[in-house]
N, C-alpha and C positions, 0 to 999 in steps of 0.2 A: 555525570557521565552516563550515557545510555549504553547498556550492554545488550548484546543480541545472542540468541540461541540458534546456532546453525548446525546442521548435519547434512549428510548427502541427500536425504529425502526432501527437506524443504528447500535446500539450495537448488537442486535439480528441477523441482517443480516451478520455482520462480524463473529460473533461467530458460526453461522450456517456453515460457511466454515472453521472453526477450528482455527481462530485467535482471541485472546482476546484483550481487550482494552489495557492492559498492554503491550502486544507484539507490537501492532500497534504504540502506543505512543513511545516506545523504538526505533522502527525503524525510526521514524521521528527525534528523538533526535540524533541517530547515523548517519543519513544522507542517503538520497535516490537519485536515478536518477529520475528526474521529467520532464514530458513533458505535454503540453496542450492536451486536448482531445476534439477537435472541433466537433467530431461526436456526443458527448453526451452533449455538451454545448448549452446554449441558450443565448438570449440577456440578460436575467435576471440573469443568473448564469453561470460563466465559470467553467468548470470542468478540472481536471488534472488526469493523471495516474502516478504512481510511482512504481519503483521496487527497491528492496533491500533485505537485509538479516534480518531474525528474530533474536532475541537474542540467539536462539538455533542453529543458523547457517543454517536455511532453506531459500531458495529464496522465496520471496512472492511479490504479486502484490496488490496495493492499488489504488482505485478510490476515489477521494476526491474533495472538493471544499472549498473555503474560505467563511465563513459566519460570519458577524459581527466581523471581525478580528480574527476569530478562525478557525482552521482546522476542517472540518467536514468530517470524513471518511464516504464514501457512501457504499463501499463494499471492502472486502479484502479476499484474498485467497492465498493458497500456489500455486506457479507456477507449471505448468505441465512440465514433463521432456523435451518435445520438445521446450518449451519456454526457459527453462534453457539453453539448447544447443544453441539456436538462440541468446539469449541475452549475453551469456558468451563470444561470439566472440567479442562483442563490449565492454562489461564490465567484465573484467576477474574476478573481485571479486564476481560475481554472479555465484556461483557454489554450488552444494549440497555437503555437507560433506559426506564422504563414508558411515557413519552410518545412512543416511536418504534415 
């Protein structure tokens, strides 16, 4: 079972960019492409970036860390068209549906 660490701060930041907690949690359960984010990591906290599809089929980006054994989303947003093109070359499943 995947557990998440949510509070007003990270919830509001993700929703500001159009993604809900339900969408983000569904993306983690469906599977994401994850990579370390050394640029935003510190000795105290290692951060990661992930890309995947929302339940509605839109490509999205999530920054997160692990805190007390839980996934703590830091920020999430829909991917820009240029990012979709770039990542789709490596990950063919990262494509916008025609209606988005």
